[in-house]
Every structure is written in C-alpha cells, then in structure tokens.
N, C-alpha and C positions, 0 to 999 in steps of 0.2 A: 264248113269241110268236115267230112268223118275221115277220123284217123283210125286206121285198122292196123294191128299188129299181126304178122304171120310168122308161125314157128312150127316147130317139128323135128323129129330126130333127122340125124343125117341119113341121105338117101331117100328121103320121103317125097321129094319131087315138088319142093316148094319154088323152085324158077320155073318150072313149066306153069304152075298157077299163076305166079307173078307175072309171066310173059303174056299170059292169056287176059290177066286184068288189065295190063297196058295197052294191049292191043286194042280192047273191045270196049273200054270206059274211060272216061274223063277222069284219069287218075295219074298220080305220081307216085314210082315206086322207087325207094331207098333201101339197098342191101348194105346191111352194118359191114359185111366182110369187105366188099367193094370200098366202102368209104375208108376202113382200116387201111388199104393198100393206097389208097389215095393220099391219106394224109402221113405215110411213111415214104413219100417221094421227096425229092430234094427241095428244100424250101418250104415243105408243110409243117405241120405242128408237130409231128412225132418224129422226124427224122432225126434231129440233132439229139433227142434224149434217148431214141434207141441207140444212136453210135455210142453215146455215152455207157450206155449200160452193157453192151456186147465189145466195144471197142472198135476201132479204125478197121480192123482186117475185114469186117462185115461189108465195107463198102466197095463196090465193083469198079472196074474201069471208067466206066460211063456215070459215075458217081450215085447211081441207084444202090438200093441196100439188097444184099444177097439173101432173099428171103427164104432159099431152100436151105442155106446154112444156119439160119436163124432157127428155122424149125426144127432141124436136126438137134439143135441144142434145147430147146424147150421141151423137145420131145421126151428127152433123157433127165432134164433137170426141171422138177416142179417148181422149183423157187423162182429160178429165171423166168418161167411161163407168168408167173402171179407178177413179176415185176414188171414184165413186157405187157402184161393186161393192164396194170396199173397206169401206164403211159397211154395205152391204145385207146382202152374202153372211155375212160372219161371225155377224150378228145372228139371220138365218134359220136357219142351221146351228145355234145354241145353243137357239133355239126349237123346232127339230124333235127335237133331243137331249131337251129337256124332255118333249114331247109323247110321245116313245117310252116315257120311265121311267113317265109317268102312264098310258099304255095298259097296260104291264106290269103295273101294280098293280092295274088293271081287269080283268086276264085277258082282254084282246083275245086274238083268235087270231093274226090277222094284222095288220100295220104296212106299208100300202104310202107309200113315198116319191116322188112324181113331180118331176122338175126336168128342164129341157133340158140343163142343165150338171152332171148328177147325177155324172157321172164326172172332168169337170174340177175340180169342187168338192168331190171324194174323198168323197161319200156313200157310195159303195160299201165304204169302209171299215167302216161302221156297219152295213151291210145283209149278211144272210145269203146273199142272191144278186140279182142284178140281170137285169130282162128288158129286152130291146131289142124296140120295136115297129116293125117294119118295113113300109115302104110305100113304092112305085116313086115316083120324083121327078114324073114327069108327074101322077100321081094326087094327089100333095100340093100341087102348084101349083095345080091346078084347085081344090081344096078352098079353099086359102087365097085365092084369086081371089075365089070364089063367098061363102064362110062370113065373110072377113074384110074383103074389098075391098081386097086388097093389090094393089099394081102388081107386075109382073114383076121390075122393078129393086128393089123393097124384098124380095121374095122370094128372089131369087139372094144380096142381100145378105146375110141372115138365113141362108140354107144355108152360105154360103161360109164362116161363123162359127161352123160346127157340125162336128162330127167327121165322118168320112167313114164310109160304109157299113162298110168293112173294120175301121176303128177300133173302131166299135160292137160289131159281130161278134166282134171278137177279145177285148174286155174284159167282155161280156156274158156269162151264163150259160145264158140261154134266150131264145129269138126267138119273137114272135107274128107271123103274116103278116098284116098289115092292109089289103090293098088290094082284096079282094074283097068277098064279102058279109058282111053282119055276122054270119048263121048261123055262118059258118065261123070267125070271130074268137071267137064265143061258145064254139065246140066246142073250139077250142084252150085257152082260158082253164080250162073244164071238166076237161079232161084233165090239165092241170098241176096245177090245184086237188087234184084226185082223189088224185094221188100223195102229196101232203102228208098228207092225211087218213089215207092207207093207211100212212104211216110214223109217225102217231102212237101 
C-alpha cells in the first residue's frame, strides 16, 4: 500500500482532489479535520479533555460540543488554541496510524491523508510521499468568500498561519496545479497515478 499525504493552503481545493481519487482509484481517504471532529464527539477520546479545558458551558443540550463557541475562543486566544491542539492533534495522529494499519490488512492500494498542517504535524514521516495542491492566492480567496462566506480578514488570518508557497514546494514531492479548469486537475492526477501502477 502506498501512503500519500495531501496538503496545501486553505482554499486550494484539496477536497476536490481527494473526492476524485476516492471515486476513481482503490483508495482510502482520511481527512484530519474530520477525524478531529469525530474524536470530539461524546464518548470519543477528546470529548472529556476538551470539556476540562473550556468548561461545561461548551456542552450543548444534545451533549455535543459547541464547536462554534470553541472556535470563537481560540481565534482570540492563541494559548487556548495551543492547548486544544495539544489535546486533539496527537489523538488524530494515533487514529490515522490505526486506520493505516487496518487498510494495509484490507490490502487497499492507496491511503491518502489530508491535513492543512500535514507537514507541521509530521505526517510526512509516515507517508511514502506528499502532494502539494497549489492554487493562486486570489483564486483561493475568491473560493473562500463564495463557498464558506469568510471575510477577507479571516482569510488573511488563516493564510498567515500556514506555510508559505516556497516551504510547501520545498517539502513536498509532487505538485498539482489547481487554479484552472477541473479537467486539467484530473489529468495531472491521472498521470501521477499511472506512474504508480506502472511501477507495481
């Protein structure tokens, strides 16, 4: 099984790339953000530690955590964000390691890990290679305004907290250009995946 990390700046279109891979190849896709949300659900690994950090007031009537309230706090208080990350990130990492082991037993051909902080959290150490999804800043900003309703201030804040284009390029093994039409993105994916099948 080949393990491939997928990363890139916010709004670069990582999800669209992963959806195509999942639909067209024998692959398992795991997104770190989604795992984080799963592990903060009642009864999961991060649920009680997060309540201990923020207090009972973040628990909603249905016993789930008020992620919007948590986000508003950590956006204003970097120290709280670090403490939250210290709870969630190691748990997500361990979950993904277990999923890799399970997929290997199931003889899945490709395992894709998607994370905005893939390099910062050292997922590259468990990947055979890492893909960088590249998209121009202006296109990313327009996508985030249109699809997520983000303000320019929020977009700029998110982008400041991510690696620069030069850092992504230096630390990744393969780059997909995802600013133009979707057919060109798919063509790049197909070409890369073909090289793996040819080497099997």
